[in-house]
C-alpha positions in Angstrom: 7.6 3.5 -28.7 9.4 5.8 -26.3 11.9 3.6 -24.6 12.2 6.3 -21.9 8.5 6.0 -21.2 6.9 4.4 -18.2 4.3 1.7 -18.6 1.9 0.7 -15.9 1.1 -3.0 -16.0 -2.0 -4.0 -14.1 -2.2 -7.6 -13.1 -5.2 -8.7 -11.1 -2.7 -9.8 -8.7 -0.5 -6.8 -9.2 0.2 -3.4 -10.8 3.5 -2.6 -12.3 4.4 0.9 -13.5 7.4 2.7 -14.8 7.9 6.4 -15.3 10.4 8.0 -17.7 11.8 11.5 -18.0 10.2 13.5 -20.8 9.3 17.1 -21.5 6.0 16.0 -23.0 3.1 14.6 -21.1 3.8 11.1 -19.9 1.6 8.2 -21.0 0.1 6.0 -18.3 -1.1 2.7 -19.9 -3.0 0.1 -17.9 -2.3 -3.3 -19.3 -4.1 -6.4 -17.9 -7.4 -8.3 -17.9 -11.0 -7.5 -17.3 -10.8 -5.9 -13.8 -8.0 -3.7 -15.1 -10.2 -2.9 -18.1 -13.0 -1.8 -15.8 -15.4 -4.6 -16.1 -18.1 -4.5 -13.4 -18.1 -0.7 -13.4 -20.6 1.4 -15.3 -19.3 2.2 -18.8 -16.1 0.3 -17.7 -15.0 3.3 -15.8 -13.1 1.1 -13.3 -10.4 1.8 -10.8 -7.8 2.7 -13.4 -10.2 5.3 -15.0 -11.3 6.6 -11.6 -7.7 7.1 -10.4 -6.9 9.2 -13.5 -10.2 11.2 -13.8 -11.2 11.8 -10.1 -8.8 14.7 -9.4 -6.2 12.4 -8.0 -3.4 12.9 -10.5 -2.3 16.0 -12.4 -3.8 15.3 -15.8 -1.9 18.2 -17.4 1.3 16.0 -16.9 -0.1 12.6 -17.8 -2.2 10.9 -20.5 -4.3 7.9 -19.7 -4.6 4.7 -21.8 -6.1 1.3 -21.1 -4.8 -1.6 -23.3 -6.4 -4.4 -21.2 -8.2 -7.4 -22.6 -10.7 -9.5 -20.6 -9.6 -13.0 -19.7 -5.9 -12.3 -20.1 -3.2 -14.0 -17.9 0.6 -14.0 -18.0 0.6 -16.3 -21.1 -2.0 -14.4 -23.1 -0.7 -11.0 -22.3 2.6 -11.8 -24.0 1.0 -12.6 -27.3 2.5 -10.7 -30.2 -0.7 -8.8 -30.9 -1.2 -7.8 -27.3 2.1 -6.1 -27.2 2.4 -4.8 -30.8 -1.3 -3.9 -31.4 -2.4 -2.8 -27.9 0.4 -1.8 -25.6 3.2 -0.4 -27.8 0.9 1.9 -29.9 0.1 3.8 -26.7 3.7 4.9 -26.5 3.7 4.2 -22.8 5.8 5.9 -20.2 4.2 3.9 -17.4 2.9 0.4 -17.7 0.5 -0.9 -15.0 0.0 -4.6 -15.4 -3.3 -5.9 -14.0 -3.6 -9.7 -14.1 -5.2 -12.2 -11.7 -4.4 -15.5 -10.1 -7.9 -16.5 -10.9 -7.4 -16.1 -14.7 -4.1 -17.8 -14.3 -6.0 -20.9 -13.2 -5.6 -21.0 -9.5 -9.1 -22.4 -9.0 -8.5 -25.4 -11.3 -6.1 -27.6 -9.4 -7.6 -29.9 -6.7 -4.6 -29.8 -4.3 -1.8 -27.5 -3.1 0.8 -29.0 -5.4 -1.2 -28.0 -8.4 -1.9 -24.5 -6.9 1.8 -24.2 -6.2 2.6 -24.7 -9.9 0.0 -22.1 -10.9 1.4 -19.6 -8.5 5.0 -20.3 -9.7 3.9 -19.8 -13.3 2.3 -16.5 -12.4 5.3 -15.4 -10.4 8.0 -16.3 -12.9 6.2 -15.0 -16.0 5.1 -11.8 -14.3 8.7 -11.1 -13.2 10.0 -11.9 -16.6 7.5 -9.5 -18.2 8.4 -6.8 -15.7 12.1 -7.3 -16.3 11.6 -7.2 -20.1 9.7 -4.0 -20.0 12.2 -2.4 -17.7 15.0 -3.5 -20.0 13.2 -1.5 -22.8 13.2 1.6 -20.7 9.7 0.9 -19.4 9.5 0.8 -15.6 6.7 -1.4 -14.3 4.3 -1.0 -11.4 2.5 -4.2 -10.1 -0.9 -4.4 -8.6 -1.2 -7.1 -5.9 -3.5 -10.1 -6.1 -7.1 -9.5 -5.0 -10.4 -11.2 -4.2 -12.6 -13.6 -6.0 -16.0 -14.7 -4.6 -15.4 -18.5 -5.1 -12.0 -18.6 -3.4 -11.6 -21.1 -0.7 -9.2 -20.7 2.3 -6.5 -22.4 0.2 -7.0 -19.9 -2.7 -6.9 -17.0 -0.2 -3.7 -18.3 1.4 -2.0 -18.5 -2.1 -3.2 -15.0 -2.9 -1.7 -13.6 0.3 1.6 -15.5 -0.3 1.9 -14.1 -3.8 1.4 -10.6 -2.5 4.2 -11.2 0.0 6.5 -12.2 -2.8 5.5 -9.1 -4.8 6.6 -6.9 -1.9 10.1 -8.3 -2.2 10.6 -7.1 -5.8 12.3 -3.8 -6.7 9.2 -2.7 -8.6 6.5 -0.6 -7.0 3.2 -2.3 -6.3 -0.4 -1.5 -5.3 -2.3 -3.4 -2.5 -5.9 -3.5 -3.9 -6.7 -6.6 -1.9 -6.7 -4.5 1.3 -9.4 -2.3 -0.1 -12.0 -4.9 -0.9 -11.1 -8.1 1.0 -13.6 -9.6 3.5 -10.5 -11.2 5.2 -11.5 -14.5 3.7 -10.5 -13.8 0.0 -13.9 -12.7 -1.2 -15.4 -9.4 -2.3 -17.2 -7.6 0.5 -21.0 -7.5 0.2 -22.2 -4.5 -1.8 -18.9 -4.0 -3.5 -19.0 -6.5 -6.3 -20.8 -7.0 -9.6 -20.3 -10.7 -9.9 -17.9 -13.3 -8.5 -14.9 -12.1 -10.5 -15.5 -8.3 -10.7 -16.1 -5.4 -8.4 -18.9 -2.9 -9.0 -18.5 0.9 -9.2 -18.0 1.1 -5.4 -15.5 -1.7 -5.4 -13.5 -0.1 -8.2 -13.6 3.2 -6.3 -12.1 1.6 -3.2 -9.4 0.0 -5.3 -8.5 3.3 -6.9 -7.8 4.8 -3.5 -5.0 2.3 -2.9 -2.8 3.9 -5.7 -0.5 6.5 -4.1 -1.4 9.8 -5.9 2.2 11.0 -6.2 3.6 7.6 -7.2 4.4 8.6 -10.8 5.8 12.0 -9.8 8.1 10.1 -7.3 9.3 7.6 -9.9 9.9 10.4 -12.3 12.0 12.1 -9.8 14.1 8.9 -9.5 12.8 7.7 -6.1 13.6 4.0 -5.8 11.5 1.3 -4.3 12.3 1.4 -0.5 13.5 -1.5 1.7 13.6 -2.0 5.4 16.4 -0.1 7.2 18.0 -2.5 9.7 20.0 0.3 11.4 19.2 0.0 15.2 19.4 3.8 15.7 16.3 5.6 16.7 14.8 9.0 17.7 13.2 10.4 20.8 10.3 12.9 20.6 10.4 15.3 23.5 7.0 17.0 23.9 7.1 19.1 27.1 4.2 21.3 25.9 2.0 18.3 25.2 1.5 19.0 21.5 -1.3 16.7 20.1 0.3 16.1 16.7 4.1 16.4 16.8 4.7 14.7 13.4 1.7 15.2 11.1 0.6 14.8 7.5 -2.5 16.4 6.0 -4.4 14.1 3.6 -5.6 16.1 0.6 -6.4 13.0 -1.6 -9.1 10.7 -0.3 -8.1 7.7 1.8 -10.6 5.1 2.9 -8.8 1.9 4.0 -5.4 2.7 5.6 -2.8 1.4 8.0 -0.4 3.3 10.3 2.4 1.5 12.1 5.5 2.3 14.2 7.8 0.9 16.9 8.3 2.5 20.3 10.5 1.6 23.2 9.6 4.0 25.9 6.7 6.4 26.3 5.1 8.3 29.1 1.4 8.3 29.6 -0.5 10.1 26.9 -1.2 9.7 23.2 1.6 8.3 20.9 -0.1 8.4 17.5 -3.5 8.9 15.8 -5.5 10.6 13.1 -8.4 12.9 12.4 -11.6 11.7 10.7 -14.9 13.4 10.5 -13.4 16.4 12.4 -12.7 14.1 15.4 -9.3 13.0 16.7 -8.7 9.4 17.3 -5.6 8.4 19.3 -3.5 5.4 20.4 -2.7 5.9 24.0 -0.3 4.8 26.8 -2.0 4.5 30.2 -0.6 2.8 33.2 1.8 0.6 31.2 -1.0 -0.4 28.7 -1.4 0.5 25.1 -5.0 1.4 24.2 -7.2 2.2 21.2 -10.8 3.0 22.2 -12.1 -0.1 24.0 -9.0 -2.2 23.1 -6.1 -2.6 25.5 -3.0 -4.7 26.1 -0.3 -4.6 28.7 3.2 -3.7 27.6 6.4 -5.7 28.3 7.9 -4.9 31.7 11.4 -4.1 30.2 11.7 -0.6 28.8 14.5 -1.9 26.6 12.0 -3.9 24.4 10.6 -2.3 21.3 6.9 -2.6 20.8 5.5 -2.7 17.3 2.0 -1.2 16.8 -0.2 -1.6 13.7 -3.6 0.2 13.4 -5.3 -1.2 10.2 -8.7 0.1 9.1 -10.9 -1.5 6.5 -13.4 0.9 5.2 -15.6 -1.7 3.4 -15.6 -4.0 6.5 -16.2 -1.0 8.8 -13.6 -2.3 11.2 -10.3 -1.1 12.7 -7.8 -3.7 13.9 -5.2 -3.1 16.7 -2.3 -5.4 16.2 0.7 -5.3 18.7 3.9 -7.3 18.1 2.2 -9.2 15.3 -0.8 -10.3 17.5 -4.4 -9.2 16.9 -5.6 -7.4 20.1 -9.1 -6.8 18.7 -11.4 -4.9 16.3 -13.4 -1.7 16.7 -16.6 -1.3 14.6 -16.2 2.0 12.7 -15.9 3.5 9.3 -13.2 6.2 8.8 -11.7 8.4 6.2 -8.7 10.3 7.7 -7.8 13.8 6.7 -4.7 13.9 8.9 -2.4 11.3 10.4 0.1 11.9 13.1 2.9 10.2 15.1 3.8 11.1 18.7 1.2 12.8 20.8 0.6 14.2 24.3 3.1 11.8 25.8 6.0 14.0 27.0 8.6 11.5 25.8 8.3 8.8 23.0 11.2 6.7 21.7 10.2 6.0 18.1 11.2 4.3 14.8 9.9 2.6 11.7 7.0 5.0 10.9 4.8 3.9 8.0 1.5 4.9 6.4 -0.2 2.6 3.8 -3.1 3.5 1.6 -4.7 0.1 2.2 -5.8 -2.2 5.1 -3.0 -4.6 6.0 -4.3 -8.0 7.0 -3.0 -9.8 10.1 -0.4 -11.8 8.1 1.0 -8.6 6.7 1.0 -7.0 10.1 3.0 -9.9 11.4 5.4 -9.5 8.5 5.9 -5.9 9.4 6.6 -6.9 13.0 9.2 -9.4 11.7 10.8 -6.6 9.6 9.6 -8.0 6.2 9.0 -4.8 4.4 5.7 -4.0 2.7 6.1 -1.4 -0.1 2.7 -1.9 -1.7 0.5 1.3 -1.5 3.1 2.8 0.8 2.3 6.5 1.3 5.1 7.3 3.8 8.1 5.6 5.4 10.8 6.9 7.7 12.8 4.6 9.9 13.9 7.4 12.3 17.4 6.1 12.2 19.1 9.3 11.1 19.4 12.8 12.6 16.6 15.1 11.4 17.0 18.6 10.2 14.5 21.2 9.2 10.7 21.2 9.8 9.9 18.1 7.7 10.4 14.4 8.1 11.9 12.9 4.9 9.8 10.3 3.1 11.7 7.2 1.8 8.6 5.7 0.1 7.8 6.3 -3.6 5.6 9.2 -2.7 6.1 13.0 -2.3 4.2 13.2 1.0 6.0 14.7 4.0 5.4 14.8 7.7 5.5 18.2 9.3 7.5 18.6 12.5 5.7 20.8 15.0 8.2 23.6 16.0 7.2 23.2 19.7 8.8 19.7 20.0 12.3 18.5 20.1 13.7 15.4 18.4 16.9 13.7 19.7 18.8 11.2 17.5 20.3 8.2 19.3 23.1 6.5 17.3 23.3 2.7 18.0 26.3 1.0 16.5 26.1 -2.6 15.2 
């Protein structure tokens, strides 16, 4: 086995991948249980297969392998024959671990104490496995926990808790829950084959949550990002009312997505938005209110207070949530697939920080975490805290992604240093 390789481990509750430097094509190996294997999809061409073969990744640079086994959990996946007969023979450079809390036994206990023990078993053994692979030169990627049709509210709460833990690890992860969750822990109608498995459409939605340039970014030694607590910020000065001051063109399909940012002061006009179906959608400031379509909420009176905005879209639920300072303002019925996302807008002045784009729909718990500065790195397409001075015509990306935001030459960005 190439110790410099990267293995991608896919755990129903998480994906873990590592990428190594090599002049040859790198091997991407998916290593998990039945959903990771592709069960529920026609010919088992599930989200792992679709990510590789649907023109998302440069297949001249990477090979695809799937060493998953139906029914596996953190105990079974460490069996000698799983590693030596299935994983290691693929000579992996990336290992994506794809296991589930359901296979781990989360539905078996009758009380929260029992469920707590299952979650701890999953957490500790998954982290040990990831650390072990990393120690062998295999850098892991972890896919977060996802839906199951028989989950109760208690099962769903443990699923979300486990995902929050995964976001604190130094290994990249993938938020598949946000692609297929009905916000109660179940598969959305029309997107599942049976209670434990998505169908073709469900696998397709899960495949979109993998950042296309993730493996290139890891190979170029980009580290898993963390929140920047520096209190400095930037001001966008847009005297010419440019509609998209900081913009990114989306050339690989996004369905479910989330954009978020903080702003402290903004004049009337748009302050962020996106383009979908050739139509621009914007978040606006009007008469001291923040608005998205029919949703509206008054801003704090003090201009010294930062306001945190999350716009989270679920393609399968056909809804967009506006969440401000961790509170759900409301939902808009719509189904979107953005081809461009931008920050700033026709507002002549916007004080801005903590820009993020996720390739998944964040739920209300995750939006509250972002507001409380608990970083979410799963399926993170772009992150810039706007705490440092900016040079050139591109906004640097601190996420494990090669995407960049283009700075419109007609705007001016001023950096404001705030000392601790």
